C-alpha positions in Angstrom: 37.4 -10.4 -122.5 38.5 -12.8 -119.8 35.3 -13.6 -117.8 35.8 -15.8 -114.7 32.8 -15.9 -112.5 33.0 -12.6 -110.6 32.3 -12.2 -106.9 30.2 -9.1 -107.4 28.9 -6.8 -110.1 27.5 -3.3 -109.9 25.2 -2.1 -112.6 24.6 1.6 -112.9 21.6 3.3 -114.4 20.7 6.7 -112.8 18.5 8.0 -115.6 14.7 7.9 -115.7 12.1 5.2 -114.9 12.0 3.8 -118.4 15.7 3.5 -118.6 15.8 1.7 -115.3 13.1 -0.8 -116.4 15.0 -1.6 -119.6 18.2 -2.0 -117.6 16.7 -4.9 -115.8 17.4 -6.9 -119.0 21.1 -6.7 -118.1 20.4 -7.9 -114.6 18.4 -10.9 -116.0 21.2 -11.8 -118.4 24.0 -11.5 -115.8 22.0 -13.7 -113.4 21.5 -16.3 -116.1 25.2 -16.4 -116.7 26.5 -15.9 -113.2 23.7 -17.2 -110.8 26.0 -17.2 -107.8 27.4 -13.6 -108.3 26.0 -10.8 -106.2 24.3 -8.2 -108.4 23.9 -4.7 -107.0 22.1 -1.9 -108.8 22.6 1.9 -108.6 19.6 4.1 -109.4 18.5 7.7 -108.8 16.3 8.4 -105.8 12.7 7.8 -106.6 13.3 4.8 -108.8 14.4 2.4 -106.0 10.8 1.2 -105.5 10.9 -0.5 -108.9 13.7 -2.9 -107.9 13.9 -3.1 -104.1 12.2 -6.5 -104.1 13.9 -7.8 -107.2 14.9 -11.4 -106.6 18.3 -11.1 -108.4 19.5 -7.8 -106.8 21.5 -7.9 -103.6 21.7 -4.2 -102.8 20.0 -1.2 -104.3 22.3 1.8 -104.1 20.4 5.2 -104.3 21.8 8.5 -105.5 19.8 11.5 -104.3 20.4 14.0 -107.1 18.0 16.6 -105.8 19.4 17.3 -102.4 23.2 17.6 -102.1 23.8 16.1 -105.5 27.6 16.3 -105.5 28.0 15.6 -101.8 25.8 12.5 -102.2 27.8 11.4 -105.3 31.0 11.3 -103.3 29.3 9.4 -100.5 28.3 6.9 -103.1 31.8 6.7 -104.4 33.1 5.8 -100.9 30.5 3.1 -100.6 31.3 1.7 -104.1 35.1 1.7 -103.4 34.5 -0.1 -100.1 32.5 -2.8 -101.8 35.4 -3.7 -104.1 33.2 -4.9 -107.0 34.7 -7.3 -109.5 33.0 -5.5 -112.4 31.2 -2.2 -112.7 28.9 -1.9 -115.7 27.8 1.7 -116.4 24.7 2.0 -118.7 24.6 5.8 -118.0 26.4 8.1 -120.4 27.2 11.1 -118.3 30.3 12.3 -116.4 28.9 11.8 -112.8 28.6 8.1 -113.1 31.7 7.9 -115.3 33.6 9.3 -112.3 32.0 6.6 -110.0 33.0 3.9 -112.5 36.6 5.1 -113.1 37.4 5.4 -109.4 35.4 2.4 -108.2 38.4 0.2 -107.7 36.7 -2.5 -109.8 39.0 -4.9 -111.7 36.8 -4.4 -114.9 34.9 -1.2 -115.7 32.6 -1.1 -118.8 30.7 1.7 -120.4 29.7 3.5 -123.5 32.2 5.7 -125.4 29.8 8.6 -125.0 30.7 8.8 -121.3 33.3 11.5 -120.8 35.3 9.3 -118.5 35.2 6.3 -120.8 38.8 6.7 -121.9 39.7 5.5 -118.4 37.4 2.4 -118.4 38.9 -1.0 -119.1 36.3 -1.7 -121.8 34.4 0.7 -123.9 31.5 0.1 -126.4 30.3 2.4 -129.1 26.8 3.8 -128.5 24.5 3.2 -131.5 21.8 5.9 -131.6 19.2 4.4 -134.0 18.1 1.1 -135.6 18.7 -0.9 -132.4 16.6 -1.4 -129.3 17.9 -0.1 -126.0 18.1 -3.6 -124.5 20.4 -4.6 -127.5 22.5 -1.5 -126.9 22.9 -2.4 -123.3 23.6 -6.0 -124.1 26.6 -4.9 -126.1 28.2 -3.8 -122.9 28.1 -7.3 -121.5 28.4 -9.4 -124.6 31.9 -10.3 -123.7 30.7 -11.6 -120.4 27.7 -13.4 -121.6 26.7 -13.5 -125.3 25.1 -11.3 -127.9 21.5 -12.2 -127.2 19.7 -9.8 -124.8 17.3 -10.9 -122.1 14.0 -9.3 -121.7 13.5 -6.6 -119.1 11.5 -7.8 -116.1 9.9 -6.4 -113.0 8.6 -8.5 -110.1 5.5 -7.1 -108.4 5.2 -8.7 -105.0 2.2 -10.8 -103.7 1.3 -7.6 -101.8 1.2 -5.6 -105.0 -1.1 -8.1 -106.6 -3.3 -8.1 -103.6 -3.7 -4.3 -103.7 -4.9 -4.4 -107.3 -7.0 -7.5 -107.0 -10.3 -5.7 -106.5 -9.7 -3.7 -109.7 -9.1 -6.9 -111.8 -12.5 -8.7 -111.3 -13.9 -7.3 -114.5 -13.0 -6.7 -118.2 -10.9 -3.5 -118.1 -8.4 -1.5 -120.0 -5.7 0.9 -118.6 -4.7 4.3 -120.0 -1.7 6.3 -119.0 -2.3 9.6 -120.7 0.6 11.6 -119.3 4.3 12.1 -120.1 7.1 14.3 -118.8 7.2 15.8 -122.4 4.2 17.5 -123.9 5.0 16.3 -127.5 5.2 12.7 -126.4 1.6 12.6 -125.1 -1.6 12.2 -126.9 -3.8 15.3 -126.3 -6.5 15.0 -123.6 -9.3 15.4 -126.2 -8.0 12.3 -128.0 -8.1 10.2 -124.8 -11.6 11.4 -124.1 -12.7 10.4 -127.6 -11.0 7.0 -127.1 -12.8 6.5 -123.8 -16.2 7.2 -125.3 -15.5 4.7 -128.1 -14.3 1.9 -125.8 -17.0 2.5 -123.1 -19.5 -0.1 -124.6 -16.8 -2.8 -124.9 -15.3 -2.8 -121.4 -16.5 -2.8 -117.7 -13.8 -0.4 -116.4 -11.3 2.1 -117.7 -8.5 2.8 -115.3 -6.4 6.0 -115.7 -2.8 5.5 -114.4 0.0 7.9 -113.6 2.2 9.5 -110.9 0.8 11.9 -108.2 1.7 14.8 -110.6 -0.7 13.3 -113.2 -3.8 13.3 -110.9 -5.1 16.7 -112.2 -4.8 15.7 -115.9 -6.5 12.3 -115.2 -9.3 14.1 -113.3 -9.9 16.4 -116.2 -10.1 13.5 -118.6 -12.4 11.6 -116.4 -14.7 14.5 -115.9 -14.8 15.4 -119.6 -15.5 11.8 -120.6 -18.5 11.8 -118.3 -18.4 8.0 -118.1 -19.1 6.1 -114.9 -16.7 3.3 -115.9 -13.7 5.6 -115.7 -11.7 5.5 -112.5 -8.6 7.6 -111.7 -5.9 5.6 -110.1 -3.1 8.1 -110.7 -1.2 8.5 -107.5 -3.2 5.7 -105.9 -1.2 2.7 -107.0 2.6 2.4 -107.0 4.7 1.7 -110.1 4.9 -2.0 -109.3 1.2 -2.1 -108.5 0.5 -0.4 -111.8 2.6 -3.1 -113.5 0.5 -5.8 -111.8 -2.7 -4.0 -113.0 -1.4 -3.7 -116.6 -0.6 -7.4 -116.7 -4.3 -8.5 -116.4 -5.8 -5.8 -118.6 -7.4 -6.6 -121.9 -5.4 -3.7 -123.4 -3.1 -0.9 -122.1 -2.9 2.4 -123.9 0.3 4.3 -123.3 2.5 7.0 -124.7 6.1 6.6 -125.6 6.8 6.8 -121.8 7.5 4.8 -118.7 4.2 2.9 -118.6 5.1 1.3 -121.9 8.2 -0.1 -120.4 6.2 -1.3 -117.3 4.0 -3.2 -119.8 7.1 -4.7 -121.5 8.5 -5.8 -118.1 5.4 -7.9 -117.3 4.6 -8.8 -120.9 1.2 -7.0 -120.8 -0.7 -6.3 -124.0 0.0 -2.7 -125.1 -0.9 -0.1 -127.6 2.1 2.3 -127.7 1.3 5.8 -129.1 4.1 7.7 -130.8 3.6 11.4 -131.4 6.9 13.4 -131.9 9.2 10.4 -131.4 9.5 7.1 -133.3 10.3 3.5 -132.3 13.5 3.5 -134.4 15.1 5.4 -131.5 15.2 2.1 -129.7 12.5 2.4 -127.1 9.7 0.4 -128.7 7.3 -1.9 -126.8 8.6 -5.5 -126.1 5.4 -7.3 -125.1 4.4 -10.3 -127.2 1.1 -8.5 -128.0 2.2 -5.0 -128.8 0.8 -2.4 -131.3 2.5 0.7 -132.4 0.2 3.6 -133.2 1.5 6.6 -135.2 0.0 9.3 -137.4 -0.7 8.1 -141.0 0.5 11.5 -142.3 4.0 11.9 -143.8 5.3 14.9 -141.7 8.6 16.4 -142.7 9.1 17.6 -139.1 8.7 14.2 -137.5 10.6 13.1 -135.5 11.7 16.4 -134.2 14.2 15.0 -131.8 15.2 11.9 -129.8 13.3 13.2 -126.8 10.1 15.2 -126.4 9.6 18.9 -126.2 7.6 21.2 -123.9 5.7 22.4 -126.9 5.5 21.6 -130.7 8.4 23.4 -132.4 6.2 24.0 -135.4 3.1 25.0 -133.4 0.7 22.6 -135.0 1.4 19.3 -133.1 0.1 17.4 -136.2 2.0 14.3 -135.2 -0.5 13.9 -132.3 -3.7 15.5 -133.6 -3.8 13.4 -136.8 -3.6 10.0 -134.9 -6.8 8.1 -135.6 -8.9 6.8 -132.8 -10.0 4.0 -135.1 -6.4 2.7 -135.0 -6.5 2.6 -131.2 -9.8 0.9 -131.2 -8.6 -1.8 -133.5 -5.9 -2.7 -131.0 -8.6 -3.8 -128.5 -10.5 -5.7 -131.3 -7.3 -7.5 -132.4 -6.4 -8.4 -128.9 -9.9 -9.7 -128.1 -9.9 -11.8 -131.3 -6.5 -13.2 -130.5 -7.7 -14.2 -127.0 -10.7 -16.0 -128.4 -8.6 -17.8 -130.9 -6.1 -19.0 -128.3 -9.0 -20.2 -126.0 -10.8 -22.1 -128.8 -9.8 -25.8 -128.9 -8.6 -27.1 -132.3 
């Protein structure tokens, strides 16, 4: 691929929060290669807060899918065509953004072959389903513009974000994000309650994180744990503020869900819990101090799909109920020992 320094590049990822966070690795790599090029980013409405203050992004384009989805798509198309991007790089694999890419008027259009409009792109890349991380999959789209080595995803909480969470960080604390959009991707509430009770003597505070829709779940966990150290911050702190809080935690306990990718994007220590899914799908934690927690049982039904389900297809949910709390506790112990070792002079 001929790759003179382009005037402007549009990167498209209108999927979910975790996908957007991992897509920032592409922005990092493009900025490293073309520091003078304007990088714009198209996301779905609700995810723009993650990247509006990103230092490498010129404009954040927002597609409102919930209100007038098709009408707003064609408004976006007009906006994209008027911008006359040099390159449009589409990380999304569905027809809607394929249409945007195809008719963008960009000189170079790049996307995965799974996109129904990919036959009209100037460059197409095979989408590898397993055995490769998502940041490596996405890097393949821009390897001809940069090189084969992916950058790490990164988010940039502002000084204001850090100021908001500063009062919460003046102690030894862990964060827990107990929820997920999918039932089979989240550790059951009773397991979180058990973990809280086991960790309670070892930390000053335990913060429960989540979206406003997770407030009720976190309140139930807090009430059932009956521990004064537990504080529910679901719906209180924003996504970037959550990332800032994760960064200074002793350990962060998360499902295979968006908070895991928040931790990766600020290199926060993390214990990633996998119930029905597996890291081989390409969405594992990327923090330097990362632990993967799974059931020790060999279950013929696991994984039961690349995404979660609203209920266990087998009815037993053994992939979650057989996860051992001791394994989760050990993550905190290992992290504490590592911190002491790094702080001890040799």
